[in-house]
PDB file with SEQRES, HELIX, SHEET and CRYST1 records, atoms N, CA, C and O in Angstrom:
SEQRES   1 A   84  MET ARG ASN ALA ASP HIS ILE ASN ALA LYS GLU THR VAL          
SEQRES   2 A   84  LYS GLU HIS LEU TRP SER VAL HIS PHE THR GLU PHE GLY          
SEQRES   3 A   84  ARG GLY VAL CYS MET TYR ARG THR PRO LYS THR LYS GLU          
SEQRES   4 A   84  LEU ILE MET LYS GLY ILE PRO GLU SER TYR ARG GLY GLU          
SEQRES   5 A   84  ILE TRP MET ILE TYR SER GLY ALA ILE ILE GLU MET ALA          
SEQRES   6 A   84  ASN HIS ALA GLY TYR TYR LYS SER ILE LEU ASP ASN CYS          
SEQRES   7 A   84  MET GLY LYS CYS SER LEU                                      
HELIX    1 AA1 ASN A    3  PHE A   25  1                                  23    
HELIX    2 AA2 PRO A   35  LYS A   43  1                                   9    
HELIX    3 AA3 GLU A   47  SER A   58  1                                  12    
HELIX    4 AA4 ALA A   60  ASN A   66  1                                   7    
HELIX    5 AA5 TYR A   70  CYS A   78  1                                   9    
CRYST1    1.000    1.000    1.000  90.00  90.00  90.00 P 1           1          
ATOM      1  N   MET A   1       0.852  -1.189   0.000  1.00  0.00           N  
ATOM      2  CA  MET A   1       0.000   0.000   0.000  1.00  0.00           C  
ATOM      3  C   MET A   1       0.888   1.239   0.000  1.00  0.00           C  
ATOM      4  O   MET A   1       1.816   1.350   0.800  1.00  0.00           O  
ATOM      5  N   ARG A   2       0.598   2.150  -0.889  1.00  0.00           N  
ATOM      6  CA  ARG A   2       1.354   3.399  -0.937  1.00  0.00           C  
ATOM      7  C   ARG A   2       1.050   4.247   0.290  1.00  0.00           C  
ATOM      8  O   ARG A   2       0.010   4.084   0.927  1.00  0.00           O  
ATOM      9  N   ASN A   3       1.962   5.147   0.612  1.00  0.00           N  
ATOM     10  CA  ASN A   3       1.804   6.012   1.779  1.00  0.00           C  
ATOM     11  C   ASN A   3       0.536   6.860   1.671  1.00  0.00           C  
ATOM     12  O   ASN A   3      -0.193   7.010   2.651  1.00  0.00           O  
ATOM     13  N   ALA A   4       0.273   7.410   0.493  1.00  0.00           N  
ATOM     14  CA  ALA A   4      -0.933   8.232   0.302  1.00  0.00           C  
ATOM     15  C   ALA A   4      -2.192   7.405   0.537  1.00  0.00           C  
ATOM     16  O   ALA A   4      -3.155   7.891   1.130  1.00  0.00           O  
ATOM     17  N   ASP A   5      -2.188   6.153   0.071  1.00  0.00           N  
ATOM     18  CA  ASP A   5      -3.339   5.268   0.288  1.00  0.00           C  
ATOM     19  C   ASP A   5      -3.522   4.991   1.777  1.00  0.00           C  
ATOM     20  O   ASP A   5      -4.646   4.944   2.276  1.00  0.00           O  
ATOM     21  N   HIS A   6      -2.409   4.808   2.474  1.00  0.00           N  
ATOM     22  CA  HIS A   6      -2.450   4.540   3.917  1.00  0.00           C  
ATOM     23  C   HIS A   6      -3.036   5.749   4.665  1.00  0.00           C  
ATOM     24  O   HIS A   6      -3.866   5.592   5.561  1.00  0.00           O  
ATOM     25  N   ILE A   7      -2.597   6.940   4.289  1.00  0.00           N  
ATOM     26  CA  ILE A   7      -3.105   8.167   4.921  1.00  0.00           C  
ATOM     27  C   ILE A   7      -4.591   8.325   4.630  1.00  0.00           C  
ATOM     28  O   ILE A   7      -5.359   8.659   5.532  1.00  0.00           O  
ATOM     29  N   ASN A   8      -5.011   8.093   3.390  1.00  0.00           N  
ATOM     30  CA  ASN A   8      -6.426   8.196   3.035  1.00  0.00           C  
ATOM     31  C   ASN A   8      -7.264   7.179   3.801  1.00  0.00           C  
ATOM     32  O   ASN A   8      -8.379   7.485   4.224  1.00  0.00           O  
ATOM     33  N   ALA A   9      -6.736   5.978   3.979  1.00  0.00           N  
ATOM     34  CA  ALA A   9      -7.464   4.951   4.731  1.00  0.00           C  
ATOM     35  C   ALA A   9      -7.632   5.373   6.186  1.00  0.00           C  
ATOM     36  O   ALA A   9      -8.700   5.187   6.768  1.00  0.00           O  
ATOM     37  N   LYS A  10      -6.578   5.942   6.776  1.00  0.00           N  
ATOM     38  CA  LYS A  10      -6.663   6.411   8.164  1.00  0.00           C  
ATOM     39  C   LYS A  10      -7.671   7.539   8.301  1.00  0.00           C  
ATOM     40  O   LYS A  10      -8.442   7.573   9.260  1.00  0.00           O  
ATOM     41  N   GLU A  11      -7.669   8.468   7.341  1.00  0.00           N  
ATOM     42  CA  GLU A  11      -8.627   9.579   7.363  1.00  0.00           C  
ATOM     43  C   GLU A  11     -10.058   9.057   7.266  1.00  0.00           C  
ATOM     44  O   GLU A  11     -10.952   9.551   7.953  1.00  0.00           O  
ATOM     45  N   THR A  12     -10.270   8.063   6.417  1.00  0.00           N  
ATOM     46  CA  THR A  12     -11.600   7.475   6.249  1.00  0.00           C  
ATOM     47  C   THR A  12     -12.073   6.844   7.548  1.00  0.00           C  
ATOM     48  O   THR A  12     -13.235   6.994   7.925  1.00  0.00           O  
ATOM     49  N   VAL A  13     -11.187   6.143   8.229  1.00  0.00           N  
ATOM     50  CA  VAL A  13     -11.545   5.520   9.515  1.00  0.00           C  
ATOM     51  C   VAL A  13     -11.876   6.595  10.539  1.00  0.00           C  
ATOM     52  O   VAL A  13     -12.872   6.482  11.253  1.00  0.00           O  
ATOM     53  N   LYS A  14     -11.051   7.639  10.618  1.00  0.00           N  
ATOM     54  CA  LYS A  14     -11.312   8.719  11.579  1.00  0.00           C  
ATOM     55  C   LYS A  14     -12.641   9.411  11.265  1.00  0.00           C  
ATOM     56  O   LYS A  14     -13.407   9.714  12.179  1.00  0.00           O  
ATOM     57  N   GLU A  15     -12.920   9.664   9.989  1.00  0.00           N  
ATOM     58  CA  GLU A  15     -14.193  10.282   9.611  1.00  0.00           C  
ATOM     59  C   GLU A  15     -15.367   9.419  10.048  1.00  0.00           C  
ATOM     60  O   GLU A  15     -16.371   9.930  10.545  1.00  0.00           O  
ATOM     61  N   HIS A  16     -15.241   8.117   9.861  1.00  0.00           N  
ATOM     62  CA  HIS A  16     -16.308   7.210  10.268  1.00  0.00           C  
ATOM     63  C   HIS A  16     -16.520   7.267  11.784  1.00  0.00           C  
ATOM     64  O   HIS A  16     -17.657   7.347  12.248  1.00  0.00           O  
ATOM     65  N   LEU A  17     -15.431   7.227  12.552  1.00  0.00           N  
ATOM     66  CA  LEU A  17     -15.539   7.275  14.011  1.00  0.00           C  
ATOM     67  C   LEU A  17     -16.193   8.574  14.472  1.00  0.00           C  
ATOM     68  O   LEU A  17     -17.018   8.560  15.386  1.00  0.00           O  
ATOM     69  N   TRP A  18     -15.834   9.695  13.849  1.00  0.00           N  
ATOM     70  CA  TRP A  18     -16.457  10.965  14.190  1.00  0.00           C  
ATOM     71  C   TRP A  18     -17.928  10.989  13.790  1.00  0.00           C  
ATOM     72  O   TRP A  18     -18.755  11.530  14.523  1.00  0.00           O  
ATOM     73  N   SER A  19     -18.266  10.413  12.640  1.00  0.00           N  
ATOM     74  CA  SER A  19     -19.670  10.353  12.217  1.00  0.00           C  
ATOM     75  C   SER A  19     -20.514   9.572  13.212  1.00  0.00           C  
ATOM     76  O   SER A  19     -21.632   9.973  13.538  1.00  0.00           O  
ATOM     77  N   VAL A  20     -19.982   8.468  13.689  1.00  0.00           N  
ATOM     78  CA  VAL A  20     -20.684   7.674  14.707  1.00  0.00           C  
ATOM     79  C   VAL A  20     -20.855   8.500  15.980  1.00  0.00           C  
ATOM     80  O   VAL A  20     -21.922   8.495  16.594  1.00  0.00           O  
ATOM     81  N   HIS A  21     -19.803   9.203  16.367  1.00  0.00           N  
ATOM     82  CA  HIS A  21     -19.857  10.047  17.567  1.00  0.00           C  
ATOM     83  C   HIS A  21     -20.915  11.140  17.410  1.00  0.00           C  
ATOM     84  O   HIS A  21     -21.684  11.396  18.336  1.00  0.00           O  
ATOM     85  N   PHE A  22     -20.956  11.788  16.239  1.00  0.00           N  
ATOM     86  CA  PHE A  22     -21.957  12.827  15.996  1.00  0.00           C  
ATOM     87  C   PHE A  22     -23.368  12.260  16.085  1.00  0.00           C  
ATOM     88  O   PHE A  22     -24.266  12.905  16.626  1.00  0.00           O  
ATOM     89  N   THR A  23     -23.562  11.076  15.564  1.00  0.00           N  
ATOM     90  CA  THR A  23     -24.879  10.450  15.608  1.00  0.00           C  
ATOM     91  C   THR A  23     -25.316  10.207  17.042  1.00  0.00           C  
ATOM     92  O   THR A  23     -26.481  10.401  17.389  1.00  0.00           O  
ATOM     93  N   GLU A  24     -24.380   9.785  17.863  1.00  0.00           N  
ATOM     94  CA  GLU A  24     -24.706   9.445  19.252  1.00  0.00           C  
ATOM     95  C   GLU A  24     -24.795  10.671  20.160  1.00  0.00           C  
ATOM     96  O   GLU A  24     -25.652  10.722  21.042  1.00  0.00           O  
ATOM     97  N   PHE A  25     -23.918  11.662  19.956  1.00  0.00           N  
ATOM     98  CA  PHE A  25     -23.815  12.774  20.899  1.00  0.00           C  
ATOM     99  C   PHE A  25     -24.136  14.139  20.310  1.00  0.00           C  
ATOM    100  O   PHE A  25     -23.958  15.151  20.988  1.00  0.00           O  
ATOM    101  N   GLY A  26     -24.602  14.195  19.075  1.00  0.00           N  
ATOM    102  CA  GLY A  26     -24.952  15.462  18.451  1.00  0.00           C  
ATOM    103  C   GLY A  26     -23.767  16.083  17.739  1.00  0.00           C  
ATOM    104  O   GLY A  26     -22.632  15.615  17.839  1.00  0.00           O  
ATOM    105  N   ARG A  27     -24.062  17.140  17.025  1.00  0.00           N  
ATOM    106  CA  ARG A  27     -23.027  17.823  16.249  1.00  0.00           C  
ATOM    107  C   ARG A  27     -23.239  19.322  16.372  1.00  0.00           C  
ATOM    108  O   ARG A  27     -24.378  19.789  16.370  1.00  0.00           O  
ATOM    109  N   GLY A  28     -22.180  20.063  16.476  1.00  0.00           N  
ATOM    110  CA  GLY A  28     -22.271  21.510  16.615  1.00  0.00           C  
ATOM    111  C   GLY A  28     -22.075  21.919  18.061  1.00  0.00           C  
ATOM    112  O   GLY A  28     -21.600  21.135  18.883  1.00  0.00           O  
ATOM    113  N   VAL A  29     -22.442  23.148  18.363  1.00  0.00           N  
ATOM    114  CA  VAL A  29     -22.211  23.666  19.711  1.00  0.00           C  
ATOM    115  C   VAL A  29     -22.995  22.914  20.774  1.00  0.00           C  
ATOM    116  O   VAL A  29     -22.670  23.002  21.958  1.00  0.00           O  
ATOM    117  N   CYS A  30     -24.017  22.178  20.370  1.00  0.00           N  
ATOM    118  CA  CYS A  30     -24.829  21.443  21.340  1.00  0.00           C  
ATOM    119  C   CYS A  30     -24.306  20.024  21.603  1.00  0.00           C  
ATOM    120  O   CYS A  30     -24.871  19.304  22.426  1.00  0.00           O  
ATOM    121  N   MET A  31     -23.228  19.616  20.909  1.00  0.00           N  
ATOM    122  CA  MET A  31     -22.755  18.243  21.099  1.00  0.00           C  
ATOM    123  C   MET A  31     -22.156  18.062  22.488  1.00  0.00           C  
ATOM    124  O   MET A  31     -21.537  18.971  23.043  1.00  0.00           O  
ATOM    125  N   TYR A  32     -22.354  16.879  23.028  1.00  0.00           N  
ATOM    126  CA  TYR A  32     -21.814  16.557  24.342  1.00  0.00           C  
ATOM    127  C   TYR A  32     -20.323  16.311  24.249  1.00  0.00           C  
ATOM    128  O   TYR A  32     -19.838  15.717  23.287  1.00  0.00           O  
ATOM    129  N   ARG A  33     -19.599  16.774  25.257  1.00  0.00           N  
ATOM    130  CA  ARG A  33     -18.169  16.502  25.359  1.00  0.00           C  
ATOM    131  C   ARG A  33     -18.014  15.326  26.318  1.00  0.00           C  
ATOM    132  O   ARG A  33     -18.350  15.425  27.498  1.00  0.00           O  
ATOM    133  N   THR A  34     -17.513  14.245  25.811  1.00  0.00           N  
ATOM    134  CA  THR A  34     -17.430  13.007  26.569  1.00  0.00           C  
ATOM    135  C   THR A  34     -15.981  12.512  26.599  1.00  0.00           C  
ATOM    136  O   THR A  34     -15.134  13.031  25.873  1.00  0.00           O  
ATOM    137  N   PRO A  35     -15.697  11.516  27.432  1.00  0.00           N  
ATOM    138  CA  PRO A  35     -14.363  10.905  27.373  1.00  0.00           C  
ATOM    139  C   PRO A  35     -14.051  10.365  25.975  1.00  0.00           C  
ATOM    140  O   PRO A  35     -12.894  10.369  25.554  1.00  0.00           O  
ATOM    141  N   LYS A  36     -15.066   9.906  25.263  1.00  0.00           N  
ATOM    142  CA  LYS A  36     -14.889   9.409  23.904  1.00  0.00           C  
ATOM    143  C   LYS A  36     -14.446  10.547  22.974  1.00  0.00           C  
ATOM    144  O   LYS A  36     -13.647  10.334  22.062  1.00  0.00           O  
ATOM    145  N   THR A  37     -14.969  11.750  23.211  1.00  0.00           N  
ATOM    146  CA  THR A  37     -14.576  12.906  22.405  1.00  0.00           C  
ATOM    147  C   THR A  37     -13.081  13.160  22.560  1.00  0.00           C  
ATOM    148  O   THR A  37     -12.373  13.372  21.576  1.00  0.00           O  
ATOM    149  N   LYS A  38     -12.616  13.136  23.792  1.00  0.00           N  
ATOM    150  CA  LYS A  38     -11.189  13.352  24.050  1.00  0.00           C  
ATOM    151  C   LYS A  38     -10.355  12.284  23.351  1.00  0.00           C  
ATOM    152  O   LYS A  38      -9.310  12.581  22.772  1.00  0.00           O  
ATOM    153  N   GLU A  39     -10.817  11.060  23.409  1.00  0.00           N  
ATOM    154  CA  GLU A  39     -10.113   9.948  22.758  1.00  0.00           C  
ATOM    155  C   GLU A  39     -10.040  10.169  21.241  1.00  0.00           C  
ATOM    156  O   GLU A  39      -8.995   9.955  20.626  1.00  0.00           O  
ATOM    157  N   LEU A  40     -11.148  10.595  20.652  1.00  0.00           N  
ATOM    158  CA  LEU A  40     -11.164  10.860  19.214  1.00  0.00           C  
ATOM    159  C   LEU A  40     -10.212  11.996  18.840  1.00  0.00           C  
ATOM    160  O   LEU A  40      -9.514  11.926  17.828  1.00  0.00           O  
ATOM    161  N   ILE A  41     -10.192  13.038  19.663  1.00  0.00           N  
ATOM    162  CA  ILE A  41      -9.295  14.164  19.397  1.00  0.00           C  
ATOM    163  C   ILE A  41      -7.847  13.720  19.493  1.00  0.00           C  
ATOM    164  O   ILE A  41      -7.018  14.117  18.675  1.00  0.00           O  
ATOM    165  N   MET A  42      -7.541  12.903  20.484  1.00  0.00           N  
ATOM    166  CA  MET A  42      -6.164  12.420  20.653  1.00  0.00           C  
ATOM    167  C   MET A  42      -5.733  11.527  19.486  1.00  0.00           C  
ATOM    168  O   MET A  42      -4.552  11.494  19.140  1.00  0.00           O  
ATOM    169  N   LYS A  43      -6.664  10.815  18.886  1.00  0.00           N  
ATOM    170  CA  LYS A  43      -6.347   9.975  17.719  1.00  0.00           C  
ATOM    171  C   LYS A  43      -6.160  10.808  16.463  1.00  0.00           C  
ATOM    172  O   LYS A  43      -5.563  10.354  15.487  1.00  0.00           O  
ATOM    173  N   GLY A  44      -6.673  12.028  16.493  1.00  0.00           N  
ATOM    174  CA  GLY A  44      -6.541  12.921  15.357  1.00  0.00           C  
ATOM    175  C   GLY A  44      -7.884  13.262  14.754  1.00  0.00           C  
ATOM    176  O   GLY A  44      -8.735  12.395  14.554  1.00  0.00           O  
ATOM    177  N   ILE A  45      -8.055  14.522  14.473  1.00  0.00           N  
ATOM    178  CA  ILE A  45      -9.290  14.995  13.862  1.00  0.00           C  
ATOM    179  C   ILE A  45      -9.108  14.914  12.353  1.00  0.00           C  
ATOM    180  O   ILE A  45      -8.116  15.417  11.825  1.00  0.00           O  
ATOM    181  N   PRO A  46     -10.044  14.291  11.655  1.00  0.00           N  
ATOM    182  CA  PRO A  46      -9.914  14.217  10.200  1.00  0.00           C  
ATOM    183  C   PRO A  46      -9.891  15.614   9.580  1.00  0.00           C  
ATOM    184  O   PRO A  46     -10.553  16.533  10.063  1.00  0.00           O  
ATOM    185  N   GLU A  47      -9.137  15.753   8.531  1.00  0.00           N  
ATOM    186  CA  GLU A  47      -8.999  17.044   7.855  1.00  0.00           C  
ATOM    187  C   GLU A  47     -10.367  17.638   7.503  1.00  0.00           C  
ATOM    188  O   GLU A  47     -10.565  18.849   7.600  1.00  0.00           O  
ATOM    189  N   SER A  48     -11.293  16.794   7.101  1.00  0.00           N  
ATOM    190  CA  SER A  48     -12.617  17.276   6.682  1.00  0.00           C  
ATOM    191  C   SER A  48     -13.432  17.881   7.829  1.00  0.00           C  
ATOM    192  O   SER A  48     -14.352  18.661   7.580  1.00  0.00           O  
ATOM    193  N   TYR A  49     -13.109  17.536   9.084  1.00  0.00           N  
ATOM    194  CA  TYR A  49     -13.833  18.064  10.248  1.00  0.00           C  
ATOM    195  C   TYR A  49     -13.007  19.048  11.065  1.00  0.00           C  
ATOM    196  O   TYR A  49     -13.519  19.646  12.011  1.00  0.00           O  
ATOM    197  N   ARG A  50     -11.735  19.224  10.713  1.00  0.00           N  
ATOM    198  CA  ARG A  50     -10.809  19.972  11.563  1.00  0.00           C  
ATOM    199  C   ARG A  50     -11.265  21.406  11.829  1.00  0.00           C  
ATOM    200  O   ARG A  50     -11.266  21.836  12.982  1.00  0.00           O  
ATOM    201  N   GLY A  51     -11.644  22.140  10.819  1.00  0.00           N  
ATOM    202  CA  GLY A  51     -12.078  23.523  11.016  1.00  0.00           C  
ATOM    203  C   GLY A  51     -13.313  23.623  11.887  1.00  0.00           C  
ATOM    204  O   GLY A  51     -13.384  24.461  12.786  1.00  0.00           O  
ATOM    205  N   GLU A  52     -14.275  22.776  11.622  1.00  0.00           N  
ATOM    206  CA  GLU A  52     -15.532  22.763  12.395  1.00  0.00           C  
ATOM    207  C   GLU A  52     -15.267  22.446  13.863  1.00  0.00           C  
ATOM    208  O   GLU A  52     -15.769  23.135  14.751  1.00  0.00           O  
ATOM    209  N   ILE A  53     -14.485  21.410  14.114  1.00  0.00           N  
ATOM    210  CA  ILE A  53     -14.191  20.992  15.488  1.00  0.00           C  
ATOM    211  C   ILE A  53     -13.405  22.084  16.211  1.00  0.00           C  
ATOM    212  O   ILE A  53     -13.679  22.380  17.374  1.00  0.00           O  
ATOM    213  N   TRP A  54     -12.423  22.686  15.523  1.00  0.00           N  
ATOM    214  CA  TRP A  54     -11.642  23.757  16.132  1.00  0.00           C  
ATOM    215  C   TRP A  54     -12.550  24.914  16.536  1.00  0.00           C  
ATOM    216  O   TRP A  54     -12.443  25.423  17.653  1.00  0.00           O  
ATOM    217  N   MET A  55     -13.433  25.331  15.650  1.00  0.00           N  
ATOM    218  CA  MET A  55     -14.331  26.451  15.944  1.00  0.00           C  
ATOM    219  C   MET A  55     -15.202  26.158  17.165  1.00  0.00           C  
ATOM    220  O   MET A  55     -15.443  27.044  17.984  1.00  0.00           O  
ATOM    221  N   ILE A  56     -15.670  24.923  17.285  1.00  0.00           N  
ATOM    222  CA  ILE A  56     -16.555  24.558  18.390  1.00  0.00           C  
ATOM    223  C   ILE A  56     -15.791  24.457  19.705  1.00  0.00           C  
ATOM    224  O   ILE A  56     -16.163  25.102  20.685  1.00  0.00           O  
ATOM    225  N   TYR A  57     -14.729  23.659  19.738  1.00  0.00           N  
ATOM    226  CA  TYR A  57     -14.041  23.391  21.002  1.00  0.00           C  
ATOM    227  C   TYR A  57     -13.164  24.542  21.476  1.00  0.00           C  
ATOM    228  O   TYR A  57     -12.850  24.621  22.664  1.00  0.00           O  
ATOM    229  N   SER A  58     -12.763  25.435  20.578  1.00  0.00           N  
ATOM    230  CA  SER A  58     -11.979  26.602  20.998  1.00  0.00           C  
ATOM    231  C   SER A  58     -12.893  27.716  21.514  1.00  0.00           C  
ATOM    232  O   SER A  58     -12.442  28.644  22.185  1.00  0.00           O  
ATOM    233  N   GLY A  59     -14.171  27.609  21.196  1.00  0.00           N  
ATOM    234  CA  GLY A  59     -15.116  28.650  21.580  1.00  0.00           C  
ATOM    235  C   GLY A  59     -15.203  29.778  20.561  1.00  0.00           C  
ATOM    236  O   GLY A  59     -15.945  30.740  20.761  1.00  0.00           O  
ATOM    237  N   ALA A  60     -14.449  29.665  19.470  1.00  0.00           N  
ATOM    238  CA  ALA A  60     -14.427  30.728  18.467  1.00  0.00           C  
ATOM    239  C   ALA A  60     -15.801  30.958  17.841  1.00  0.00           C  
ATOM    240  O   ALA A  60     -16.152  32.089  17.506  1.00  0.00           O  
ATOM    241  N   ILE A  61     -16.573  29.892  17.685  1.00  0.00           N  
ATOM    242  CA  ILE A  61     -17.897  30.033  17.065  1.00  0.00           C  
ATOM    243  C   ILE A  61     -18.817  30.913  17.921  1.00  0.00           C  
ATOM    244  O   ILE A  61     -19.621  31.676  17.386  1.00  0.00           O  
ATOM    245  N   ILE A  62     -18.699  30.805  19.231  1.00  0.00           N  
ATOM    246  CA  ILE A  62     -19.496  31.632  20.152  1.00  0.00           C  
ATOM    247  C   ILE A  62     -18.999  33.076  20.106  1.00  0.00           C  
ATOM    248  O   ILE A  62     -19.796  34.014  20.066  1.00  0.00           O  
ATOM    249  N   GLU A  63     -17.665  33.248  20.112  1.00  0.00           N  
ATOM    250  CA  GLU A  63     -17.098  34.594  20.037  1.00  0.00           C  
ATOM    251  C   GLU A  63     -17.515  35.301  18.756  1.00  0.00           C  
ATOM    252  O   GLU A  63     -17.847  36.487  18.774  1.00  0.00           O  
ATOM    253  N   MET A  64     -17.498  34.575  17.650  1.00  0.00           N  
ATOM    254  CA  MET A  64     -17.901  35.177  16.380  1.00  0.00           C  
ATOM    255  C   MET A  64     -19.371  35.579  16.409  1.00  0.00           C  
ATOM    256  O   MET A  64     -19.737  36.627  15.877  1.00  0.00           O  
ATOM    257  N   ALA A  65     -20.204  34.765  17.019  1.00  0.00           N  
ATOM    258  CA  ALA A  65     -21.632  35.087  17.115  1.00  0.00           C  
ATOM    259  C   ALA A  65     -21.862  36.295  18.028  1.00  0.00           C  
ATOM    260  O   ALA A  65     -22.710  37.141  17.743  1.00  0.00           O  
ATOM    261  N   ASN A  66     -21.105  36.371  19.122  1.00  0.00           N  
ATOM    262  CA  ASN A  66     -21.258  37.472  20.069  1.00  0.00           C  
ATOM    263  C   ASN A  66     -20.678  38.785  19.552  1.00  0.00           C  
ATOM    264  O   ASN A  66     -21.087  39.863  19.983  1.00  0.00           O  
ATOM    265  N   HIS A  67     -19.732  38.690  18.636  1.00  0.00           N  
ATOM    266  CA  HIS A  67     -19.049  39.887  18.128  1.00  0.00           C  
ATOM    267  C   HIS A  67     -19.065  39.881  16.601  1.00  0.00           C  
ATOM    268  O   HIS A  67     -18.023  39.969  15.952  1.00  0.00           O  
ATOM    269  N   ALA A  68     -20.246  39.776  16.056  1.00  0.00           N  
ATOM    270  CA  ALA A  68     -20.402  39.707  14.595  1.00  0.00           C  
ATOM    271  C   ALA A  68     -19.756  40.921  13.928  1.00  0.00           C  
ATOM    272  O   ALA A  68     -19.960  42.056  14.359  1.00  0.00           O  
ATOM    273  N   GLY A  69     -18.983  40.674  12.882  1.00  0.00           N  
ATOM    274  CA  GLY A  69     -18.364  41.741  12.121  1.00  0.00           C  
ATOM    275  C   GLY A  69     -17.039  42.242  12.672  1.00  0.00           C  
ATOM    276  O   GLY A  69     -16.364  43.030  12.009  1.00  0.00           O  
ATOM    277  N   TYR A  70     -16.648  41.809  13.864  1.00  0.00           N  
ATOM    278  CA  TYR A  70     -15.416  42.305  14.492  1.00  0.00           C  
ATOM    279  C   TYR A  70     -14.179  41.952  13.670  1.00  0.00           C  
ATOM    280  O   TYR A  70     -13.345  42.819  13.406  1.00  0.00           O  
ATOM    281  N   TYR A  71     -14.053  40.702  13.268  1.00  0.00           N  
ATOM    282  CA  TYR A  71     -12.888  40.263  12.506  1.00  0.00           C  
ATOM    283  C   TYR A  71     -12.811  41.006  11.172  1.00  0.00           C  
ATOM    284  O   TYR A  71     -11.733  41.439  10.764  1.00  0.00           O  
ATOM    285  N   LYS A  72     -13.932  41.151  10.504  1.00  0.00           N  
ATOM    286  CA  LYS A  72     -13.958  41.871   9.229  1.00  0.00           C  
ATOM    287  C   LYS A  72     -13.553  43.321   9.432  1.00  0.00           C  
ATOM    288  O   LYS A  72     -12.855  43.886   8.589  1.00  0.00           O  
ATOM    289  N   SER A  73     -13.973  43.932  10.526  1.00  0.00           N  
ATOM    290  CA  SER A  73     -13.597  45.328  10.769  1.00  0.00           C  
ATOM    291  C   SER A  73     -12.089  45.462  10.984  1.00  0.00           C  
ATOM    292  O   SER A  73     -11.489  46.450  10.559  1.00  0.00           O  
ATOM    293  N   ILE A  74     -11.478  44.485  11.633  1.00  0.00           N  
ATOM    294  CA  ILE A  74     -10.019  44.500  11.813  1.00  0.00           C  
ATOM    295  C   ILE A  74      -9.335  44.386  10.455  1.00  0.00           C  
ATOM    296  O   ILE A  74      -8.389  45.117  10.159  1.00  0.00           O  
ATOM    297  N   LEU A  75      -9.827  43.459   9.635  1.00  0.00           N  
ATOM    298  CA  LEU A  75      -9.251  43.305   8.296  1.00  0.00           C  
ATOM    299  C   LEU A  75      -9.392  44.584   7.482  1.00  0.00           C  
ATOM    300  O   LEU A  75      -8.450  45.012   6.817  1.00  0.00           O  
ATOM    301  N   ASP A  76     -10.567  45.187   7.538  1.00  0.00           N  
ATOM    302  CA  ASP A  76     -10.807  46.421   6.792  1.00  0.00           C  
ATOM    303  C   ASP A  76      -9.870  47.528   7.244  1.00  0.00           C  
ATOM    304  O   ASP A  76      -9.347  48.268   6.412  1.00  0.00           O  
ATOM    305  N   ASN A  77      -9.647  47.657   8.555  1.00  0.00           N  
ATOM    306  CA  ASN A  77      -8.764  48.692   9.096  1.00  0.00           C  
ATOM    307  C   ASN A  77      -7.308  48.468   8.702  1.00  0.00           C  
ATOM    308  O   ASN A  77      -6.539  49.423   8.591  1.00  0.00           O  
ATOM    309  N   CYS A  78      -6.934  47.232   8.493  1.00  0.00           N  
ATOM    310  CA  CYS A  78      -5.541  46.909   8.175  1.00  0.00           C  
ATOM    311  C   CYS A  78      -5.281  46.797   6.679  1.00  0.00           C  
ATOM    312  O   CYS A  78      -4.131  46.666   6.261  1.00  0.00           O  
ATOM    313  N   MET A  79      -6.309  46.846   5.884  1.00  0.00           N  
ATOM    314  CA  MET A  79      -6.165  46.668   4.430  1.00  0.00           C  
ATOM    315  C   MET A  79      -5.167  47.668   3.864  1.00  0.00           C  
ATOM    316  O   MET A  79      -5.296  48.874   4.078  1.00  0.00           O  
ATOM    317  N   GLY A  80      -4.175  47.164   3.144  1.00  0.00           N  
ATOM    318  CA  GLY A  80      -3.187  48.016   2.488  1.00  0.00           C  
ATOM    319  C   GLY A  80      -2.039  48.442   3.381  1.00  0.00           C  
ATOM    320  O   GLY A  80      -1.109  49.090   2.900  1.00  0.00           O  
ATOM    321  N   LYS A  81      -2.065  48.108   4.652  1.00  0.00           N  
ATOM    322  CA  LYS A  81      -0.987  48.478   5.564  1.00  0.00           C  
ATOM    323  C   LYS A  81       0.012  47.323   5.669  1.00  0.00           C  
ATOM    324  O   LYS A  81      -0.370  46.154   5.611  1.00  0.00           O  
ATOM    325  N   CYS A  82       1.269  47.655   5.820  1.00  0.00           N  
ATOM    326  CA  CYS A  82       2.308  46.624   5.985  1.00  0.00           C  
ATOM    327  C   CYS A  82       2.423  46.256   7.465  1.00  0.00           C  
ATOM    328  O   CYS A  82       2.272  47.100   8.348  1.00  0.00           O  
ATOM    329  N   SER A  83       2.690  44.999   7.703  1.00  0.00           N  
ATOM    330  CA  SER A  83       2.826  44.510   9.064  1.00  0.00           C  
ATOM    331  C   SER A  83       3.865  43.401   9.101  1.00  0.00           C  
ATOM    332  O   SER A  83       3.942  42.582   8.185  1.00  0.00           O  
ATOM    333  N   LEU A  84       4.644  43.377  10.136  1.00  0.00           N  
ATOM    334  CA  LEU A  84       5.587  42.280  10.304  1.00  0.00           C  
ATOM    335  C   LEU A  84       4.871  41.099  10.857  1.00  0.00           C  
ATOM    336  O   LEU A  84       5.483  40.054  11.079  1.00  0.00           O  
TER     337      LEU A  84                                                      
END                                                                             
């Protein structure tokens, strides 16, 4: 088995495990955080779910909802300016 095939197979297994977890414990900000969740995170979050999971577990999704437009306003203020 080629390395790329091996990586794709691992990603497929992780996606399946997360799908089962979502079915059992919900998906999104309302999902339950369980010992199984920690185990899944330690095994690795599949690339296809990484952004979603990061937004939820970091709390960024709540911050964005509470401060709608804040990030865009920062970008707008910095547009065209040089920064290190």
